[in-house]
C-alpha positions in Angstrom: -12.8 -30.0 5.7 -13.7 -27.2 8.3 -12.9 -28.6 11.7 -13.2 -25.3 13.6 -15.1 -25.3 16.9 -18.4 -23.5 17.3 -17.6 -20.0 18.6 -19.0 -20.4 22.1 -16.0 -18.7 23.8 -15.3 -15.9 21.4 -13.7 -12.7 22.7 -12.4 -9.6 21.0 -9.8 -7.7 23.0 -7.4 -4.8 22.4 -4.0 -5.8 21.3 -1.3 -4.3 23.5 1.6 -3.5 21.1 4.0 -3.5 24.0 3.1 -7.1 24.8 5.7 -9.2 22.9 3.7 -12.4 23.3 0.5 -10.8 21.9 2.4 -9.2 19.0 3.9 -12.6 18.2 0.4 -14.0 18.1 -0.7 -11.3 15.8 2.3 -11.8 13.5 1.7 -15.6 13.3 -2.0 -15.0 12.6 -1.5 -12.5 9.9 1.3 -14.6 8.3 -1.0 -17.6 8.0 -3.8 -15.5 6.6 -1.6 -13.8 3.9 -0.2 -17.2 2.9 -3.7 -18.7 2.5 -5.4 -15.7 0.8 -2.6 -14.3 -1.4 -0.2 -17.2 -1.9 1.9 -15.3 -4.4 2.6 -12.5 -1.9 6.0 -12.6 -0.2 6.1 -13.9 3.4 5.1 -11.2 5.9 8.2 -9.3 6.9 8.6 -9.5 10.7 10.4 -6.2 11.0 7.8 -4.4 9.0 4.9 -5.9 10.9 6.3 -5.1 14.3 7.2 -1.6 13.1 3.7 -0.9 11.8 2.2 -1.9 15.2 4.7 0.1 17.3 5.6 3.0 15.2 2.6 4.6 13.4 3.2 7.0 10.6 3.0 10.8 11.4 -0.5 12.0 11.4 -1.9 8.5 12.2 -3.2 6.8 15.3 -3.6 3.1 15.3 -5.8 0.7 17.3 -5.5 -3.1 17.1 -7.5 -6.0 18.4 -7.5 -9.8 18.3 -10.4 -12.2 18.3 -9.8 -15.4 20.3 -11.8 -18.5 20.1 -11.3 -20.9 23.1 -8.0 -19.2 23.7 -6.7 -19.4 20.1 -6.1 -16.2 18.1 -8.3 -16.5 15.0 -9.0 -12.9 13.9 -7.1 -9.6 13.5 -8.3 -6.0 13.4 -6.5 -2.8 12.7 -8.1 0.6 12.8 -6.2 3.5 11.2 -7.3 6.9 12.5 -6.0 9.9 10.5 -5.3 12.8 12.7 -4.4 15.6 10.3 -6.7 15.1 7.3 -9.7 12.8 6.8 -10.5 13.2 10.5 -14.1 11.9 10.1 -12.8 8.6 8.6 -11.3 5.3 9.8 -9.7 2.6 7.7 -10.3 -1.0 8.9 -8.4 -4.2 8.2 -10.4 -7.2 9.3 -8.9 -10.7 8.8 -10.0 -14.2 10.0 -8.3 -17.5 9.5 -9.9 -19.3 6.6 -11.1 -22.3 8.7 -12.9 -20.0 11.1 -14.8 -17.9 8.6 -18.6 -17.7 8.4 -18.9 -18.2 12.2 -19.5 -14.6 13.2 -15.8 -13.8 14.0 -15.4 -11.2 11.3 -18.8 -9.6 12.4 -17.6 -9.5 16.0 -14.5 -7.7 14.9 -16.5 -5.3 12.8 -18.9 -4.5 15.6 -16.0 -3.9 17.9 -14.4 -1.5 15.3 -17.7 0.3 14.6 -18.2 0.9 18.4 -14.7 2.2 18.7 -15.0 4.5 15.6 -18.4 5.9 16.7 -17.0 6.6 20.2 -14.3 8.6 18.6 -16.7 10.7 16.5 -15.9 9.1 13.2 -18.6 8.7 10.6 -17.0 6.9 7.6 -15.1 3.7 7.4 -13.0 2.3 4.5 -11.5 -1.1 3.8 -10.0 -3.2 1.0 -10.5 -6.7 -0.3 -8.9 -8.8 -3.0 -10.9 -10.1 -6.0 -10.6 -11.3 -9.6 -9.7 -8.9 -12.4 -12.6 -7.2 -14.2 -13.8 -9.4 -17.0 -12.7 -12.6 -15.3 -15.3 -15.3 -14.3 -17.1 -14.6 -11.0 -15.9 -16.5 -8.0 -16.4 -16.7 -4.3 -15.1 -13.5 -2.7 -15.4 -13.5 1.1 -14.2 -9.9 1.3 -16.9 -8.7 -1.1 -19.6 -10.7 0.6 -18.5 -9.4 4.0 -18.3 -5.8 3.0 -21.7 -5.7 1.2 -23.4 -7.4 4.1 -22.9 -4.2 6.0 -24.0 -2.0 3.1 -20.5 -0.9 2.0 -20.1 0.3 -1.6 -17.1 -0.4 -3.8 -15.8 3.1 -4.5 -12.7 2.3 -6.5 -11.0 -0.8 -8.0 -7.2 -0.9 -7.9 -5.3 -3.4 -10.1 -2.2 -5.1 -8.9 0.4 -5.5 -11.5 3.6 -7.6 -11.2 7.0 -7.2 -12.9 9.1 -10.3 -13.3 12.7 -9.1 -13.7 13.7 -12.4 -15.3 11.5 -11.5 -18.3 12.6 -7.8 -18.8 13.2 -6.8 -22.3 16.3 -4.6 -21.8 16.6 -3.6 -25.4 13.0 -2.4 -25.4 13.7 -0.4 -22.2 16.8 1.2 -23.8 14.6 2.3 -26.8 11.9 3.6 -24.5 14.3 5.5 -22.3 16.2 7.0 -25.2 13.0 8.2 -26.9 11.8 9.7 -23.6 15.0 11.6 -22.9 14.6 13.3 -26.3 11.5 14.9 -24.8 13.1 15.9 -21.6 15.6 18.6 -22.5 16.2 20.9 -19.5 15.8 18.2 -16.9 18.4 16.3 -15.0 18.3 12.9 -13.1 18.9 12.8 -9.4 18.8 9.6 -7.3 19.2 8.6 -3.6 18.9 5.7 -1.3 17.0 5.9 1.9 15.8 9.2 3.5 15.2 12.2 1.2 18.1 14.6 1.0 17.4 17.9 2.9 17.6 19.9 -0.3 14.7 18.0 -1.9 12.4 17.8 1.2 10.1 20.7 0.2 9.7 19.5 -3.4 9.0 15.9 -2.3 6.4 17.1 0.2 4.7 19.0 -2.6 4.7 16.1 -5.0 3.6 13.6 -2.3 0.6 15.9 -1.5 -0.4 15.9 -5.2 -1.0 12.1 -5.4 -4.6 12.0 -4.2 -5.3 15.2 -6.1 -4.0 13.9 -9.4 -4.7 10.1 -9.4 -8.1 9.0 -10.4 -10.1 8.2 -7.3 -13.4 6.9 -8.6 -16.1 7.5 -6.0 -13.7 7.2 -3.1 -14.0 10.3 -0.9 -10.6 11.0 0.5 -9.0 14.3 1.3 -5.5 14.9 -0.1 -2.8 14.9 2.5 -0.8 18.1 3.0 2.7 17.0 4.1 5.5 19.3 4.9 9.2 18.7 5.0 9.1 17.5 8.6 6.4 14.9 7.9 8.4 13.6 4.9 11.5 13.4 7.2 9.5 11.5 9.8 8.0 9.1 7.3 11.5 8.4 6.0 12.8 7.6 9.5 9.9 5.2 10.1 10.5 3.4 6.9 14.0 2.7 8.1 12.6 1.4 11.5 10.3 -0.9 9.5 13.2 -2.3 7.5 12.1 -0.6 4.2 15.0 0.5 2.0 13.8 3.1 -0.4 15.3 3.8 -3.8 14.3 7.1 -5.4 14.8 8.6 -8.8 13.7 12.1 -9.6 13.9 14.7 -12.4 15.1 18.2 -11.5 14.1 21.1 -13.6 17.4 22.8 -14.5 16.1 26.3 -14.8 14.4 26.4 -11.4 16.4 23.7 -9.5 13.2 22.1 -8.3 12.5 18.4 -8.3 9.3 18.0 -10.4 9.0 14.3 -10.9 9.6 11.5 -8.5 9.3 7.7 -8.1 10.3 5.3 -5.4 10.7 1.5 -5.0 11.2 0.0 -1.6 12.8 -3.3 -0.6 12.0 -4.9 2.7 14.3 -6.5 5.3 12.9 -9.8 4.2 12.5 -11.5 1.7 15.3 -10.3 -0.5 13.6 -11.3 -3.8 10.6 -8.9 -3.6 10.0 -5.1 -3.8 7.1 -2.7 -4.1 6.9 0.0 -6.7 5.5 2.9 -4.7 4.6 6.5 -5.7 5.2 7.9 -9.2 4.2 11.5 -9.6 4.9 14.4 -12.0 4.2 18.1 -11.3 1.3 19.0 -13.6 3.3 22.0 -14.9 6.0 19.7 -16.2 4.0 16.9 -17.8 4.4 16.0 -21.5 8.1 15.5 -21.2 8.0 11.7 -20.4 9.4 12.4 -17.0 7.4 9.6 -15.4 8.7 7.1 -17.9 12.3 8.2 -17.4 12.0 8.2 -13.6 10.5 4.7 -13.5 13.0 3.0 -15.9 16.0 4.8 -14.3 14.9 3.8 -10.9 14.2 0.2 -11.8 17.8 -0.1 -13.0 19.0 1.7 -9.9 17.3 -0.9 -7.8 18.6 -3.8 -9.9 22.2 -2.5 -9.6 22.0 -2.3 -5.8 19.6 -5.2 -5.0 20.5 -8.0 -7.4 18.4 -10.6 -5.5 15.2 -8.8 -6.3 13.2 -10.7 -8.9 9.6 -9.5 -8.4 8.1 -6.1 -8.1 4.4 -5.4 -7.3 2.5 -2.2 -7.8 -1.1 -1.0 -7.6 -2.9 1.5 -9.8 -6.5 2.6 -10.0 -8.1 0.6 -12.8 -9.0 3.9 -14.5 -5.5 5.4 -14.3 -4.8 4.9 -18.0 -1.7 7.1 -18.1 0.3 5.3 -15.4 -1.0 1.9 -16.5 0.4 2.5 -20.0 3.8 3.3 -18.6 3.8 0.3 -16.3 2.7 -2.1 -19.0 5.3 -0.6 -21.5 8.0 -1.5 -18.9 6.6 -5.0 -18.5 4.2 -5.0 -15.5 1.3 -7.4 -16.0 -2.1 -7.5 -14.2 -2.5 -10.1 -11.4 -5.7 -9.3 -9.4 -8.1 -6.5 -8.3 -8.3 -4.8 -5.0 -11.7 -3.2 -4.1 -11.9 -0.1 -2.0 -15.0 -0.3 0.2 -16.6 2.8 1.7 -19.4 2.9 4.3 -21.1 5.7 6.2 -22.0 4.6 9.8 
């Protein structure tokens, strides 16, 4: 039963990331929302959350706000403002405690965000919401209803897939890996934990910049980033600050010495049982050699050998990214839910 009070004393105020008490409020609020809305997610990592608020990634400016009702924090807003690419856009994350929804709190947060974005000269906003997989029965989706109420369009559907390491078919992976290596003559495996080694920074910057160019983007209008070695180095430093331990496996082209395929899994400071499969990318000039499959399987085993407590790995792919989906499902990832990418011109 919804026992929330009528929002007669609703305020939306900027969140001062230097204010420990306010950040604690935000952390408690977001932890409660994640637990309610995505109960299979790991508990929100404290170090990651505090790091995201206080240490933005290079090329990003962040703004935050909280909605209070009669003194209680009930809503959260983050505004991500790209500074190097996509400078006409802003990405919004608007969240409200379940018992306080449909009372104008999310709208108040959106209106605050829209004013802020317009004052900064931005003309396009993006956001995400969770929903059922395509083909599943329709259900109530507060995020969809909220986004469409402002005229936002769903530009791309990402699918979250989950790998349960307790169900891995190691014999199948052995066969898949052996068959893939037969196609990869002239390439060598290199691996590292944490920050990218200096000798690979230029190659990793190039591969990272290809992600938006190469991955299917649907109707989502997003300029590809153009990282250089210094941006990659800074990202690596901030991942450490946020408690993220990255495990990378890459394929080096023996003739040129260049890294031409790369994948990364990161494990947070807490909890120890969960990890995220992040980027997997292969240089277009080196496709057709099963380098993506090799990198992913080798890296999965690399993580398992160093992080034996990890049991679950989550990853996201565009629903139309058939190539990467086929690799993930061959390894054992299975679909869980859909994540809609909303786009709106102000």
